[in-house]
C-alpha positions as CSV (number, residue, x, y, z in Angstrom):
1,M,97.0,109.6,159.4
2,P,95.6,106.0,159.0
3,D,92.8,105.2,156.7
4,H,89.5,104.7,158.5
5,F,88.0,102.4,155.9
6,L,89.3,100.9,152.7
7,P,86.8,98.6,150.8
8,A,87.8,95.3,149.3
9,G,89.9,95.7,146.2
10,F,91.7,98.8,147.5
11,S,94.8,98.7,149.8
12,R,97.7,100.9,150.8
13,V,101.2,99.6,149.9
14,H,104.2,101.5,151.2
15,G,102.1,104.5,151.7
16,E,100.5,104.5,148.2
17,L,96.8,103.7,147.7
18,H,96.3,100.9,145.2
19,V,93.3,99.5,143.3
20,E,94.1,95.8,143.0
21,S,97.8,95.8,141.9
22,L,98.0,99.3,140.4
23,P,98.9,102.5,142.3
24,L,96.2,105.2,142.0
25,K,98.8,107.8,141.4
26,D,99.8,106.0,138.2
27,L,96.2,106.0,137.0
28,A,95.9,109.7,137.7
29,E,99.0,110.3,135.6
30,R,97.7,108.1,132.8
31,F,94.0,109.1,132.7
32,G,93.9,112.5,134.5
33,T,91.6,113.7,137.2
34,P,88.8,113.6,138.1
35,C,88.4,109.9,137.2
36,Y,86.2,107.0,138.3
37,V,88.2,103.8,139.1
38,Y,86.6,100.4,139.7
39,S,87.9,97.1,140.8
40,K,86.8,94.1,138.8
41,A,87.7,91.7,141.6
42,A,85.6,93.7,144.1
43,I,82.5,93.8,141.8
44,S,82.8,90.1,141.0
45,A,83.2,89.2,144.7
46,S,80.1,91.2,145.6
47,F,78.0,89.4,143.0
48,G,79.4,86.1,144.2
49,E,78.5,86.9,147.8
50,F,74.8,87.1,146.7
51,E,75.1,83.8,144.8
52,E,76.7,82.0,147.8
53,A,74.4,83.4,150.4
54,F,71.2,82.5,148.5
55,A,72.5,79.4,146.9
56,T,69.8,77.0,148.3
57,L,67.1,79.3,146.9
58,H,68.6,79.5,143.3
59,P,67.6,83.1,142.8
60,L,67.8,85.2,139.7
61,I,70.0,88.1,140.7
62,C,68.9,91.1,138.6
63,Y,71.5,93.9,139.0
64,A,69.9,97.3,139.2
65,V,71.3,99.1,136.1
66,K,70.5,102.6,137.6
67,A,73.3,102.1,140.1
68,N,76.0,102.1,137.4
69,G,75.1,101.3,133.8
70,N,78.5,101.4,132.1
71,L,78.6,98.8,129.3
72,S,81.7,97.1,130.6
73,I,80.2,96.8,134.1
74,L,77.0,95.3,132.6
75,S,79.0,93.0,130.4
76,L,81.0,91.7,133.3
77,L,77.9,91.0,135.3
78,A,76.2,89.4,132.3
79,R,79.1,87.0,132.0
80,L,78.8,86.2,135.7
81,G,75.1,85.2,135.1
82,A,73.3,88.3,136.3
83,G,69.9,89.4,135.2
84,F,69.0,93.1,135.2
85,D,66.5,95.4,136.7
86,I,65.8,98.3,134.4
87,V,63.7,101.5,134.7
88,S,63.8,102.8,131.1
89,G,64.1,101.9,127.5
90,G,67.5,103.4,127.5
91,E,68.6,101.0,130.2
92,L,67.2,98.1,128.2
93,S,69.2,99.2,125.2
94,R,72.3,99.3,127.4
95,V,71.7,95.8,128.7
96,L,71.3,94.4,125.2
97,A,74.3,96.2,123.9
98,A,76.4,94.7,126.7
99,G,75.2,91.2,125.9
100,G,72.6,90.8,128.6
101,D,69.8,88.3,128.2
102,P,66.4,90.0,127.8
103,G,64.8,86.9,129.3
104,K,66.5,87.9,132.6
105,V,65.3,91.5,132.6
106,V,62.6,92.9,134.9
107,F,61.3,96.3,133.8
108,S,60.4,98.6,136.8
109,G,59.6,102.3,136.9
110,V,56.4,104.4,137.4
111,G,56.4,106.1,134.0
112,K,56.9,103.6,131.3
113,S,55.9,105.0,127.9
114,A,54.0,103.1,125.2
115,A,57.2,103.1,123.1
116,E,59.2,101.6,126.0
117,M,56.6,99.0,126.6
118,A,56.6,98.0,122.9
119,Q,60.5,97.9,122.9
120,A,60.5,95.6,126.0
121,L,57.8,93.3,124.6
122,R,59.6,92.9,121.3
123,A,62.8,92.2,123.2
124,G,61.1,89.5,125.3
125,V,61.8,90.7,128.8
126,L,61.1,88.4,131.8
127,C,58.6,90.6,133.5
128,F,57.1,94.1,133.7
129,N,56.9,95.3,137.3
130,V,53.6,97.3,137.0
131,E,53.2,100.3,139.4
132,S,49.7,101.6,138.8
133,A,46.3,100.7,137.4
134,A,46.7,103.1,134.6
135,E,50.0,101.5,133.6
136,L,48.4,98.1,133.6
137,E,45.6,99.3,131.2
138,R,48.2,100.8,128.9
139,L,50.4,97.7,128.9
140,S,47.3,95.6,128.0
141,Q,46.6,97.9,125.0
142,V,50.1,97.9,123.8
143,A,50.6,94.2,124.1
144,S,47.3,93.4,122.4
145,A,48.0,95.8,119.5
146,L,51.3,93.9,118.9
147,G,49.7,90.5,119.2
148,L,52.0,89.8,122.2
149,V,51.4,88.9,125.9
150,A,53.1,90.9,128.7
151,P,54.3,89.0,131.7
152,V,53.4,91.0,134.7
153,S,54.0,91.4,138.4
154,L,52.6,94.2,140.5
155,R,55.0,96.2,142.6
156,V,53.2,96.3,145.9
157,N,54.0,98.8,148.7
158,P,53.9,96.9,152.0
159,D,54.0,100.3,153.9
160,V,57.1,99.3,155.8
161,D,59.5,102.0,157.0
162,P,63.0,101.1,155.8
163,G,64.7,103.5,158.2
164,T,66.7,105.2,155.4
165,H,66.9,108.7,153.9
166,P,63.3,109.9,152.9
167,Y,64.4,110.4,149.3
168,I,65.3,106.7,149.0
169,A,62.4,105.2,151.0
170,T,60.2,103.8,148.3
171,G,57.8,101.3,149.9
172,L,55.6,103.6,152.1
173,K,52.0,104.2,151.4
174,N,52.6,107.8,150.3
175,S,55.3,106.9,147.8
176,K,55.0,107.6,144.1
177,F,56.2,104.0,143.6
178,G,54.1,100.9,143.4
179,V,50.6,99.9,144.2
180,A,49.0,100.4,147.7
181,Y,48.8,97.1,149.6
182,V,45.1,97.5,150.2
183,D,44.5,97.9,146.4
184,A,46.7,95.0,145.3
185,L,44.3,92.1,145.4
186,A,41.6,93.9,143.3
187,L,44.2,95.0,140.8
188,Y,45.6,91.5,140.4
189,Q,42.1,90.3,139.7
190,R,41.7,93.0,137.1
191,A,45.1,92.0,135.6
192,A,44.0,88.3,135.3
193,R,41.1,89.4,133.1
194,L,42.8,91.8,130.8
195,P,43.8,90.8,127.3
196,G,47.5,90.8,126.5
197,I,48.4,90.3,130.2
198,R,49.8,87.2,132.0
199,V,50.2,87.5,135.7
200,T,53.5,85.8,136.7
201,G,54.7,87.3,139.9
202,I,54.8,89.9,142.7
203,D,57.4,92.5,143.5
204,C,58.3,94.9,146.3
205,H,61.1,97.3,146.9
206,I,61.0,99.3,150.1
207,G,64.0,101.6,149.7
208,S,67.7,101.9,149.4
209,Q,70.8,101.8,151.6
210,I,69.0,99.7,154.3
211,T,71.3,98.3,157.0
212,E,68.8,96.5,159.2
213,L,67.0,93.1,158.6
214,P,63.6,93.8,160.3
215,P,62.2,96.0,157.5
216,F,63.0,93.4,154.9
217,V,61.4,90.6,157.0
218,A,58.3,92.7,157.7
219,A,57.9,93.5,154.0
220,L,58.3,89.8,153.1
221,E,55.7,88.6,155.6
222,K,53.2,91.1,154.3
223,I,53.9,90.2,150.7
224,L,53.6,86.4,151.5
225,A,50.2,87.1,153.1
226,L,49.1,88.7,149.8
227,V,50.5,85.7,147.9
228,D,48.3,83.4,149.9
229,A,45.3,85.6,149.3
230,L,46.0,85.6,145.6
231,S,46.3,81.8,145.6
232,N,43.0,81.5,147.3
233,A,41.5,83.8,144.6
234,G,42.8,81.5,141.9
235,I,45.8,83.6,140.9
236,P,49.0,81.5,141.4
237,L,52.3,83.3,141.2
238,H,55.5,82.0,139.6
239,H,58.0,84.3,141.1
240,L,58.5,86.6,144.1
241,D,60.8,89.6,143.6
242,L,62.1,91.1,146.8
243,G,63.8,94.1,145.1
244,G,67.1,95.5,146.3
245,G,68.0,98.1,148.8
246,V,70.7,96.2,150.9
247,G,73.1,98.8,152.2
248,I,76.8,99.1,152.3
249,R,79.4,100.6,154.6
250,Y,80.1,104.3,153.7
251,R,81.3,105.4,157.2
252,D,80.5,103.4,160.3
253,E,77.4,101.4,159.2
254,T,77.2,97.7,159.9
255,P,75.7,96.3,156.7
256,I,73.4,93.3,156.7
257,V,75.1,89.9,156.5
258,L,73.7,88.4,153.3
259,K,73.7,84.9,154.8
260,D,71.5,86.1,157.6
261,Y,69.1,87.7,155.1
262,A,69.0,84.6,153.0
263,R,68.3,82.5,156.1
264,E,65.3,84.7,157.0
265,V,64.0,84.5,153.5
266,A,64.4,80.7,153.2
267,S,62.6,80.1,156.4
268,R,59.5,81.9,155.1
269,L,59.5,80.6,151.6
270,E,58.8,77.0,152.5
271,G,55.8,76.0,150.4
272,F,56.2,78.7,147.8
273,G,57.0,76.9,144.6
274,G,58.0,79.9,142.6
275,R,61.4,81.5,141.9
276,L,63.0,84.1,144.0
277,L,64.3,87.3,142.3
278,L,66.6,89.9,143.9
279,E,67.5,93.4,142.5
280,P,70.7,94.5,144.2
281,G,72.6,97.5,142.8
282,R,74.6,99.4,145.4
283,R,75.6,96.3,147.3
284,I,77.3,94.9,144.1
285,I,79.0,98.1,142.8
286,G,79.0,100.7,145.5
287,N,82.3,99.8,147.3
288,G,83.8,98.6,144.1
289,G,84.6,102.1,142.8
290,L,86.1,105.4,143.9
291,L,86.4,108.9,142.5
292,L,90.0,110.1,142.0
293,T,90.5,113.8,142.3
294,R,93.3,116.4,142.8
295,V,93.6,119.3,145.1
296,E,93.7,122.5,143.1
297,Y,93.9,125.1,146.0
298,L,93.9,125.3,149.7
299,K,91.9,128.2,151.0
300,T,91.4,129.6,154.5
301,S,88.5,131.8,155.6
302,P,87.9,133.1,159.2
303,E,85.9,130.0,160.2
304,H,86.8,127.3,157.6
305,R,89.6,125.7,155.7
306,F,88.9,124.4,152.2
307,A,90.5,121.9,149.9
308,I,89.2,122.9,146.5
309,V,89.5,119.9,144.2
310,D,88.9,119.3,140.5
311,A,85.9,116.9,141.1
312,A,82.5,118.5,141.8
313,M,78.9,117.9,142.6
314,N,78.2,117.3,138.8
315,D,80.6,114.3,139.1
316,L,79.3,113.0,142.4
317,I,76.0,114.5,143.5
318,R,75.2,112.2,146.5
319,P,76.8,114.5,149.2
320,S,74.9,117.5,147.8
321,L,71.6,115.7,147.2
322,Y,71.4,113.5,150.3
323,E,74.1,114.9,152.6
324,A,75.7,111.5,152.0
325,W,79.0,110.6,153.6
326,H,81.9,109.3,151.4
327,E,85.2,108.6,153.1
328,I,87.9,110.8,151.6
329,V,91.6,109.7,151.9
330,P,94.9,110.9,150.5
331,V,96.3,108.7,147.7
332,S,99.8,109.1,149.0
333,T,101.0,109.6,152.6
334,N,102.9,112.9,153.0
335,T,104.3,115.3,155.5
336,A,101.8,118.0,155.1
337,P,100.3,119.3,158.3
338,T,96.9,117.7,159.3
339,A,93.9,120.1,159.4
340,V,90.2,119.9,159.5
341,M,88.8,121.2,156.2
342,D,85.8,121.0,153.8
343,V,86.5,119.3,150.5
344,V,84.7,121.3,147.8
345,G,84.5,121.5,144.1
346,P,84.6,124.4,141.6
347,V,80.9,124.4,140.7
348,C,79.1,127.6,141.4
349,E,76.8,126.3,144.1
350,T,77.3,126.6,147.9
351,G,76.2,123.0,148.1
352,D,79.1,121.8,146.0
353,I,80.6,120.0,149.0
354,L,82.1,116.5,148.7
355,G,83.0,116.2,152.3
356,S,82.6,118.5,155.4
357,A,84.9,118.8,158.3
358,R,87.5,116.2,157.2
359,E,90.8,115.7,158.9
360,L,93.3,115.6,156.1
361,A,97.0,116.0,155.5
362,V,97.2,117.5,152.0
363,A,98.9,120.1,149.9
364,E,98.1,121.7,146.6
365,G,98.5,119.1,144.0
366,S,97.7,116.2,146.4
367,L,95.6,113.3,145.1
368,L,92.5,112.3,147.0
369,A,90.3,109.2,146.7
370,I,86.6,109.6,147.4
371,L,85.6,106.1,148.4
372,S,82.5,104.0,147.9
373,A,81.5,105.9,144.8
374,G,80.8,103.0,142.5
375,A,77.0,103.3,142.8
376,Y,75.0,106.4,141.9
377,G,78.3,108.3,141.1
378,A,78.9,108.3,137.4
379,S,75.3,107.2,136.6
380,M,74.0,110.4,138.2
381,G,76.6,112.7,136.7
382,S,75.8,115.8,134.8
383,N,77.4,118.6,132.7
384,Y,76.4,121.4,135.0
385,N,78.7,124.5,134.5
386,A,79.6,123.0,131.1
387,R,81.9,120.4,132.8
388,P,82.8,117.3,130.8
389,R,82.0,114.1,132.7
390,P,85.1,112.2,133.8
391,P,86.5,109.0,132.4
392,E,85.8,105.6,134.0
393,V,88.6,102.9,134.4
394,L,88.1,99.3,135.3
395,V,91.2,97.6,136.9
396,D,91.7,93.9,136.5
397,G,94.8,92.9,138.5
398,N,97.7,94.8,137.0
399,R,95.8,96.0,133.9
400,A,93.7,99.2,133.6
401,H,91.0,99.4,131.0
402,L,89.5,102.7,129.9
403,I,85.7,101.9,129.8
404,R,84.5,105.4,129.3
405,R,86.6,108.2,127.8
406,R,86.6,111.7,129.2
407,E,84.1,113.9,127.5
408,S,85.4,116.8,125.5
409,I,83.9,120.3,125.5
410,E,82.8,119.7,122.0
411,D,80.8,116.6,123.2
412,L,78.7,118.8,125.4
413,Y,77.2,120.8,122.5
414,R,77.5,118.3,119.7
415,A,73.7,117.7,119.7
416,E,72.7,121.3,120.0
417,L,71.4,123.3,117.0
418,P,72.4,127.0,117.0
419,I,69.8,129.3,115.5
420,S,72.1,132.3,114.7
421,D,71.7,131.7,111.0
422,L,67.9,131.7,111.2
423,L,67.6,135.2,112.8
């Protein structure tokens, strides 16, 4: 059966699925399964696509670390000139360990602790994207106590429906994220008076996996109206952060053409003298990775056929969490009969389904590739059912680099403290 969709960096050669120049079956033999595999060329090209599309605007492209925070991925992007969007002190530590520039880091997130604020202030991050009045007050206190000044933008909710899954729509008025549009002007005026605070920009992020331009344009126009109101109130801004959320193709979506997006942004930023920031994550890494897995058993029930594989929802939770679609293709063409089946894992949950009703030609022992798994795959992994997380491999041409080793069972309880001796 032909492949419906293969992202850039992946191809089929003489019936064998390759990542760049390497056959995936060789990687399975070398590193085992399940295993995450990424294409360096695909990741680099996706970052370059943003640079090229927005070239006339000279943006700072702050990669969203939450999408995939592997140190080697972050190091690659840092060398390409990326900044970083973080949502925790742990992500800041990752960026610094990977050689990222703290002066290119924006710190988002609704629940920043005082310790995380102090860590970021000492590191010298570019900006805090403040998401509530309470957070602004705390940041003022922490910065003042340290004798430092916190550069601040407010994350403003423009109340625009992004047309995506409700769990990843983040810019609506009932969202836990950001500051309500109607409250933003007053909160900016409060920020301008607070000690330890320097107002530098404005931020919005309306959601994730968005494949239409109108929501982005509507959000930008509302934010620019607020920029004008702030200027009239004597609060000039030095940057405008449009967040991320640009979607990718998983199945049959038609993703936004970045040059079209850039054109819409450029036509509306005339007269704004500040810098543009963008926070892409999925669009850079999503199609640059896959999850390699092996069929353990084929099983038939009265109404279903199942391919039970060695990957599971703890390795890739998106299908269980969002009913998200990932294309699943055999690594090698074979003569097995084609059948419609559910691809499921061994975890003890009925929702441990990686793909429903897939037409596949596989046998026990066949390798499968779960595509478009570079974003929110490994980064959302867990150890449910005491399952070690899989290794991660970055392919560069004809070379494969192990960038995260497979966890051992001992790794899972190494930090635990048994109390049997205390009873």
